[in-house]
Z-matrix of the N, CA and C atoms (Angstrom, degrees):
N
C 1 1.509
C 2 1.547 1 106.41
N 3 1.303 2 111.75 1 130.94
C 4 1.512 3 119.22 2 178.36
C 5 1.491 4 110.65 3 -92.18
N 6 1.300 5 117.50 4 149.20
C 7 1.412 6 124.86 5 -177.55
C 8 1.467 7 106.96 6 -131.67
N 9 1.356 8 118.10 7 126.49
C 10 1.530 9 122.85 8 176.75
C 11 1.461 10 108.71 9 -126.76
N 12 1.347 11 112.56 10 135.94
C 13 1.543 12 118.20 11 -179.60
C 14 1.589 13 102.76 12 -153.90
N 15 1.425 14 109.69 13 138.23
C 16 1.440 15 115.57 14 169.65
C 17 1.526 16 109.28 15 -142.06
N 18 1.338 17 112.77 16 146.08
C 19 1.511 18 118.83 17 178.17
C 20 1.503 19 106.73 18 -148.74
N 21 1.362 20 115.25 19 134.80
C 22 1.421 21 127.74 20 179.92
C 23 1.526 22 112.02 21 -124.17
N 24 1.310 23 114.42 22 121.09
C 25 1.468 24 115.78 23 177.81
C 26 1.568 25 107.70 24 -120.89
N 27 1.292 26 116.33 25 134.92
C 28 1.486 27 121.98 26 -177.73
C 29 1.530 28 108.52 27 -119.51
N 30 1.322 29 119.37 28 132.71
C 31 1.386 30 125.06 29 174.66
C 32 1.483 31 113.05 30 -127.08
N 33 1.329 32 119.20 31 126.30
C 34 1.443 33 124.66 32 -178.36
C 35 1.562 34 110.44 33 -104.65
N 36 1.405 35 111.57 34 124.70
C 37 1.426 36 120.44 35 -177.72
C 38 1.523 37 107.27 36 -128.35
N 39 1.398 38 116.43 37 83.59
C 40 1.473 39 123.25 38 -178.83
C 41 1.520 40 105.83 39 66.90
N 42 1.355 41 121.57 40 -127.20
C 43 1.434 42 122.60 41 -176.14
C 44 1.521 43 108.52 42 -82.22
N 45 1.382 44 119.79 43 -5.02
C 46 1.444 45 119.36 44 -171.94
C 47 1.594 46 107.27 45 -103.16
N 48 1.366 47 115.78 46 135.24
C 49 1.418 48 118.92 47 178.49
C 50 1.631 49 107.62 48 -123.72
N 51 1.301 50 112.86 49 135.29
C 52 1.491 51 118.54 50 -179.14
C 53 1.491 52 109.36 51 -124.78
N 54 1.263 53 113.38 52 126.07
C 55 1.534 54 125.45 53 179.63
C 56 1.462 55 112.38 54 -108.65
N 57 1.333 56 118.94 55 123.13
C 58 1.433 57 124.80 56 170.23
C 59 1.464 58 111.84 57 -105.17
N 60 1.410 59 115.90 58 131.45
C 61 1.412 60 118.31 59 -175.42
C 62 1.571 61 107.20 60 -130.68
N 63 1.374 62 114.61 61 142.51
C 64 1.442 63 120.84 62 174.10
C 65 1.590 64 100.81 63 -130.33
N 66 1.314 65 115.23 64 128.11
C 67 1.454 66 119.19 65 179.19
C 68 1.513 67 107.60 66 -136.74
N 69 1.344 68 114.75 67 124.89
C 70 1.523 69 119.62 68 177.23
C 71 1.536 70 108.71 69 -124.23
N 72 1.326 71 117.58 70 127.09
C 73 1.427 72 122.42 71 177.21
C 74 1.527 73 109.45 72 -136.40
N 75 1.335 74 117.25 73 128.13
C 76 1.459 75 118.19 74 -178.92
C 77 1.477 76 114.87 75 53.31
N 78 1.364 77 119.52 76 44.46
C 79 1.367 78 127.65 77 -179.37
C 80 1.476 79 116.71 78 59.81
N 81 1.288 80 120.54 79 12.06
C 82 1.431 81 125.70 80 170.13
C 83 1.444 82 109.51 81 -113.48
N 84 1.403 83 120.47 82 140.89
C 85 1.445 84 117.11 83 -177.52
C 86 1.476 85 109.68 84 -150.63
N 87 1.337 86 114.18 85 169.51
C 88 1.499 87 124.70 86 173.62
C 89 1.503 88 110.11 87 -143.69
N 90 1.309 89 112.77 88 164.24
C 91 1.466 90 122.82 89 -179.93
C 92 1.522 91 106.07 90 -129.65
N 93 1.328 92 120.52 91 146.73
C 94 1.425 93 120.50 92 -179.95
C 95 1.528 94 110.31 93 -148.46
N 96 1.269 95 116.70 94 150.00
C 97 1.446 96 125.15 95 170.97
C 98 1.528 97 108.69 96 -116.75
N 99 1.328 98 119.03 97 126.00
C 100 1.414 99 120.72 98 179.16
C 101 1.618 100 107.48 99 -118.94
N 102 1.340 101 117.42 100 137.60
C 103 1.385 102 118.67 101 -173.20
C 104 1.580 103 106.70 102 -119.35
N 105 1.268 104 118.60 103 130.09
C 106 1.501 105 123.06 104 178.46
C 107 1.565 106 104.73 105 -121.73
N 108 1.280 107 117.86 106 140.36
C 109 1.420 108 123.74 107 176.06
C 110 1.554 109 107.93 108 -131.34
N 111 1.219 110 119.02 109 122.66
C 112 1.528 111 125.87 110 -177.92
C 113 1.457 112 111.18 111 53.54
N 114 1.310 113 118.69 112 38.74
C 115 1.457 114 127.23 113 -179.20
C 116 1.487 115 118.17 114 77.89
N 117 1.308 116 116.08 115 5.01
C 118 1.471 117 121.97 116 -177.09
C 119 1.546 118 110.24 117 -108.72
N 120 1.299 119 118.86 118 133.70
C 121 1.463 120 124.90 119 179.25
C 122 1.494 121 106.99 120 -66.65
N 123 1.400 122 119.81 121 124.88
C 124 1.384 123 124.98 122 -178.59
C 125 1.566 124 110.88 123 -103.66
N 126 1.375 125 116.74 124 -51.91
C 127 1.388 126 120.55 125 -175.44
C 128 1.554 127 112.70 126 -155.12
N 129 1.262 128 118.99 127 151.39
C 130 1.444 129 124.90 128 171.49
C 131 1.549 130 109.26 129 -133.12
N 132 1.263 131 117.24 130 127.75
C 133 1.539 132 121.54 131 174.94
C 134 1.571 133 103.76 132 -115.69
N 135 1.364 134 113.38 133 130.62
C 136 1.446 135 118.69 134 -177.49
C 137 1.523 136 106.03 135 -133.39
N 138 1.417 137 117.47 136 135.09
C 139 1.303 138 128.23 137 -178.07
C 140 1.537 139 109.62 138 -137.53
N 141 1.324 140 114.27 139 152.33
C 142 1.539 141 118.84 140 175.78
C 143 1.556 142 108.62 141 -79.73
N 144 1.378 143 112.74 142 150.77
C 145 1.393 144 120.19 143 172.98
C 146 1.389 145 112.16 144 -91.88
N 147 1.345 146 120.91 145 137.62
C 148 1.561 147 124.60 146 -177.77
C 149 1.546 148 102.27 147 -75.07
N 150 1.390 149 109.33 148 162.01
C 151 1.502 150 122.17 149 179.45
C 152 1.518 151 111.37 150 -61.96
N 153 1.404 152 114.36 151 -36.97
C 154 1.430 153 122.16 152 177.65
C 155 1.498 154 111.44 153 -59.60
N 156 1.415 155 116.12 154 -50.11
C 157 1.417 156 119.49 155 178.13
C 158 1.538 157 114.71 156 -64.39
N 159 1.324 158 118.13 157 -34.01
C 160 1.502 159 121.39 158 176.35
C 161 1.439 160 108.39 159 -64.88
N 162 1.332 161 123.89 160 -40.79
C 163 1.455 162 125.11 161 -179.54
C 164 1.513 163 110.73 162 -67.34
N 165 1.348 164 116.97 163 -36.91
C 166 1.530 165 120.94 164 176.99
C 167 1.635 166 110.28 165 -63.06
N 168 1.355 167 114.53 166 -41.03
C 169 1.371 168 123.27 167 -179.85
C 170 1.511 169 108.33 168 -65.73
N 171 1.301 170 120.14 169 -41.90
C 172 1.464 171 125.87 170 177.50
C 173 1.618 172 109.95 171 -57.71
N 174 1.259 173 112.57 172 -38.08
C 175 1.399 174 121.76 173 -178.13
C 176 1.634 175 113.97 174 -83.50
N 177 1.361 176 111.52 175 2.87
C 178 1.409 177 121.62 176 179.34
C 179 1.609 178 112.10 177 61.76
N 180 1.357 179 117.80 178 38.14
C 181 1.456 180 124.23 179 179.82
C 182 1.466 181 109.31 180 -93.31
N 183 1.298 182 118.66 181 148.60
C 184 1.534 183 124.37 182 170.03
C 185 1.488 184 109.89 183 -76.76
N 186 1.307 185 116.80 184 135.46
C 187 1.501 186 119.81 185 176.43
C 188 1.553 187 107.38 186 -116.74
N 189 1.285 188 113.72 187 106.39
C 190 1.520 189 117.62 188 -179.00
C 191 1.465 190 107.37 189 -78.55
N 192 1.374 191 110.43 190 128.29
C 193 1.497 192 118.64 191 173.31
C 194 1.565 193 107.27 192 88.72
N 195 1.315 194 122.48 193 23.43
C 196 1.411 195 122.80 194 178.30
C 197 1.559 196 113.06 195 -56.29
N 198 1.230 197 114.88 196 -40.93
C 199 1.487 198 118.67 197 -170.31
C 200 1.548 199 109.82 198 -97.11
N 201 1.333 200 119.30 199 3.74
C 202 1.422 201 118.37 200 -176.53
C 203 1.612 202 115.86 201 -56.41
N 204 1.304 203 115.82 202 -33.53
C 205 1.419 204 118.52 203 -176.49
C 206 1.569 205 108.98 204 -81.49
N 207 1.348 206 117.20 205 -8.45
C 208 1.440 207 118.04 206 176.92
C 209 1.461 208 113.92 207 -94.14
N 210 1.388 209 119.78 208 -9.51
C 211 1.437 210 122.24 209 178.37
C 212 1.498 211 109.93 210 -61.17
N 213 1.310 212 113.76 211 150.03
C 214 1.428 213 122.29 212 178.76
C 215 1.503 214 108.58 213 -116.73
N 216 1.318 215 118.52 214 155.68
C 217 1.382 216 125.49 215 -178.94
C 218 1.535 217 107.70 216 -71.16
N 219 1.359 218 119.16 217 139.18
C 220 1.450 219 124.76 218 -179.04
C 221 1.548 220 111.59 219 -70.47
N 222 1.392 221 115.54 220 -44.76
C 223 1.402 222 124.22 221 -177.48
C 224 1.578 223 107.89 222 -110.56
N 225 1.337 224 113.47 223 126.62
C 226 1.533 225 117.61 224 177.10
C 227 1.420 226 110.86 225 -103.79
């Protein structure tokens, strides 16, 4: 049985826009964070979702800290 799910959340912080995406197709999925500043694409961080998290999403459970490993450092 195939399972498909997608969710996009956008947050506007002044001139900066942050987009969180979760996409699952055929029981394989990934999560990504995309950052735009003044309308220009700055960075995208994309990671795979573990099978444990995919099963929790199927059960419609909230996963605290799902995007923590996608965060980037502010100062390099």
